[in-house]
ZANUPA-300661 format. One record per residue (C-alpha): residue number from 1; chain; x, y, z. Coordinates in Angstrom, 2 decimals. Layout:
ZANUPA-300661
@resi NUM	chain A	x X	y Y	z Z
...
end
This chain:
ZANUPA-300661
@resi 1	chain A	x 12.77	y -22.14	z 23.40
@resi 2	chain A	x 12.98	y -19.32	z 21.25
@resi 3	chain A	x 13.39	y -15.52	z 21.60
@resi 4	chain A	x 10.69	y -12.65	z 20.26
@resi 5	chain A	x 12.39	y -9.45	z 18.69
@resi 6	chain A	x 10.33	y -7.02	z 20.31
@resi 7	chain A	x 12.37	y -4.40	z 17.93
@resi 8	chain A	x 10.62	y -5.94	z 15.10
@resi 9	chain A	x 7.76	y -4.05	z 13.00
@resi 10	chain A	x 6.11	y -7.56	z 13.02
@resi 11	chain A	x 3.53	y -7.71	z 15.73
@resi 12	chain A	x 4.89	y -9.94	z 19.03
@resi 13	chain A	x 1.65	y -12.07	z 18.53
@resi 14	chain A	x 2.32	y -12.91	z 14.73
@resi 15	chain A	x 6.32	y -13.55	z 15.91
@resi 16	chain A	x 4.96	y -15.84	z 18.48
@resi 17	chain A	x 2.65	y -17.44	z 16.05
@resi 18	chain A	x 5.02	y -18.19	z 13.53
@resi 19	chain A	x 7.58	y -19.85	z 15.75
@resi 20	chain A	x 4.96	y -22.13	z 17.30
@resi 21	chain A	x 3.74	y -23.20	z 13.84
@resi 22	chain A	x 7.30	y -24.14	z 13.01
@resi 23	chain A	x 7.59	y -26.07	z 16.12
@resi 24	chain A	x 4.32	y -27.97	z 15.41
@resi 25	chain A	x 5.19	y -28.09	z 11.58
@resi 26	chain A	x 8.67	y -29.51	z 12.43
@resi 27	chain A	x 7.21	y -32.27	z 14.93
@resi 28	chain A	x 8.85	y -31.09	z 17.65
@resi 29	chain A	x 5.91	y -30.60	z 19.63
@resi 30	chain A	x 3.73	y -33.87	z 18.75
@resi 31	chain A	x -0.20	y -34.41	z 18.33
@resi 32	chain A	x -1.89	y -34.13	z 21.54
@resi 33	chain A	x 1.29	y -32.55	z 23.39
@resi 34	chain A	x 0.41	y -29.74	z 25.97
@resi 35	chain A	x 1.71	y -26.25	z 25.15
@resi 36	chain A	x 3.03	y -24.06	z 27.62
@resi 37	chain A	x 0.44	y -22.16	z 29.85
@resi 38	chain A	x -0.17	y -18.51	z 28.77
@resi 39	chain A	x 1.05	y -17.45	z 32.03
@resi 40	chain A	x 4.40	y -19.38	z 32.03
@resi 41	chain A	x 4.83	y -18.33	z 28.44
@resi 42	chain A	x 4.38	y -14.96	z 29.42
@resi 43	chain A	x 6.91	y -15.39	z 32.05
@resi 44	chain A	x 9.45	y -16.82	z 30.06
@resi 45	chain A	x 9.32	y -14.15	z 27.16
@resi 46	chain A	x 8.09	y -11.33	z 29.48
@resi 47	chain A	x 5.37	y -10.25	z 27.43
@resi 48	chain A	x 1.62	y -9.75	z 28.27
@resi 49	chain A	x -0.32	y -12.59	z 29.02
@resi 50	chain A	x -3.16	y -11.52	z 26.35
@resi 51	chain A	x -0.42	y -11.28	z 23.57
@resi 52	chain A	x 0.15	y -14.82	z 23.92
@resi 53	chain A	x -3.80	y -15.47	z 24.39
@resi 54	chain A	x -4.14	y -13.61	z 21.04
@resi 55	chain A	x -1.66	y -15.93	z 19.50
@resi 56	chain A	x -2.98	y -19.06	z 20.86
@resi 57	chain A	x -6.73	y -18.19	z 19.75
@resi 58	chain A	x -5.64	y -17.50	z 16.24
@resi 59	chain A	x -3.37	y -20.66	z 16.19
@resi 60	chain A	x -6.84	y -22.17	z 17.39
@resi 61	chain A	x -8.43	y -20.92	z 14.48
@resi 62	chain A	x -6.13	y -21.83	z 12.07
@resi 63	chain A	x -6.18	y -25.44	z 13.38
@resi 64	chain A	x -3.00	y -25.68	z 14.45
@resi 65	chain A	x -3.84	y -26.23	z 18.33
@resi 66	chain A	x -7.25	y -27.07	z 20.42
@resi 67	chain A	x -8.11	y -25.88	z 23.98
@resi 68	chain A	x -9.69	y -27.89	z 26.83
@resi 69	chain A	x -11.44	y -25.62	z 29.48
@resi 70	chain A	x -9.58	y -25.91	z 32.68
@resi 71	chain A	x -6.82	y -28.06	z 30.86
@resi 72	chain A	x -5.02	y -25.86	z 28.55
@resi 73	chain A	x -3.67	y -26.15	z 24.78
@resi 74	chain A	x -2.80	y -28.72	z 22.83
@resi 75	chain A	x -1.33	y -29.66	z 19.41
@resi 76	chain A	x -4.08	y -30.18	z 17.15
@resi 77	chain A	x -3.93	y -33.90	z 15.37
@resi 78	chain A	x -3.28	y -33.14	z 11.37
@resi 79	chain A	x -6.57	y -33.05	z 9.60
@resi 80	chain A	x -6.12	y -33.41	z 5.83
@resi 81	chain A	x -8.71	y -31.11	z 4.96
@resi 82	chain A	x -7.34	y -28.39	z 6.77
@resi 83	chain A	x -4.11	y -29.60	z 5.52
@resi 84	chain A	x -5.28	y -29.20	z 1.99
@resi 85	chain A	x -6.98	y -25.74	z 2.63
@resi 86	chain A	x -3.50	y -24.71	z 4.08
@resi 87	chain A	x -1.63	y -25.96	z 1.20
@resi 88	chain A	x -3.67	y -23.95	z -1.18
@resi 89	chain A	x -3.20	y -20.87	z 0.76
@resi 90	chain A	x 0.63	y -21.25	z 0.79
@resi 91	chain A	x 0.57	y -22.29	z -3.22
@resi 92	chain A	x -1.20	y -18.62	z -3.84
@resi 93	chain A	x 1.76	y -17.01	z -1.45
@resi 94	chain A	x 4.69	y -19.03	z -3.31
@resi 95	chain A	x 3.00	y -17.96	z -6.71
@resi 96	chain A	x 2.78	y -14.61	z -5.25
@resi 97	chain A	x 6.39	y -14.44	z -4.18
@resi 98	chain A	x 8.21	y -16.57	z -7.18
@resi 99	chain A	x 5.78	y -13.90	z -9.65
@resi 100	chain A	x 7.43	y -10.48	z -7.72
@resi 101	chain A	x 10.83	y -12.51	z -8.11
@resi 102	chain A	x 10.43	y -12.98	z -11.72
@resi 103	chain A	x 9.21	y -9.31	z -12.38
@resi 104	chain A	x 12.25	y -8.18	z -10.63
@resi 105	chain A	x 14.53	y -9.98	z -13.65
@resi 106	chain A	x 15.49	y -13.41	z -11.71
@resi 107	chain A	x 15.43	y -15.87	z -14.15
@resi 108	chain A	x 13.19	y -18.93	z -14.04
@resi 109	chain A	x 16.28	y -21.45	z -14.21
@resi 110	chain A	x 17.82	y -19.37	z -11.10
@resi 111	chain A	x 14.54	y -19.69	z -8.81
@resi 112	chain A	x 14.37	y -23.36	z -9.53
@resi 113	chain A	x 18.19	y -23.81	z -8.86
@resi 114	chain A	x 17.11	y -21.53	z -5.65
@resi 115	chain A	x 14.41	y -23.84	z -4.57
@resi 116	chain A	x 16.60	y -27.08	z -5.59
@resi 117	chain A	x 19.26	y -25.37	z -2.63
@resi 118	chain A	x 17.26	y -25.22	z 0.05
@resi 119	chain A	x 17.49	y -27.60	z 2.85
@resi 120	chain A	x 14.46	y -29.53	z 4.23
@resi 121	chain A	x 13.51	y -28.45	z 7.60
@resi 122	chain A	x 14.76	y -31.18	z 10.00
@resi 123	chain A	x 11.76	y -32.84	z 11.93
@resi 124	chain A	x 11.81	y -33.75	z 15.89
@resi 125	chain A	x 14.74	y -31.34	z 17.05
@resi 126	chain A	x 14.05	y -28.49	z 19.22
@resi 127	chain A	x 17.73	y -27.26	z 19.29
@resi 128	chain A	x 17.23	y -24.41	z 17.19
@resi 129	chain A	x 14.89	y -22.98	z 19.07
@resi 130	chain A	x 16.98	y -22.11	z 22.16
end
């Protein structure tokens, strides 16, 4: 499915959240699809189940997933208000990053060219995560 870099300075639960968000955003996992159980994912990735649980709890808090007691965790339906809220957060982050790039001396035209050369993420393919 994907790998976690245990040597990274990024906490394991944050790496896991990032990978799971990417699977959801790229629609590899569809709305209402069941996520792997905490136990099975912990075995597959050889990490502590509490770490998986923390990532799932944060993803649920952010609105990416929901839990059904006794059934597991599932991909949450996309809600317009959550998407708009998330878009505002991402816009502020983009403004911060672009501001830093401009401060470092990269021209506005170069930043625009960089964005234009970026590929849009493919949706519905799990091949990138093996």
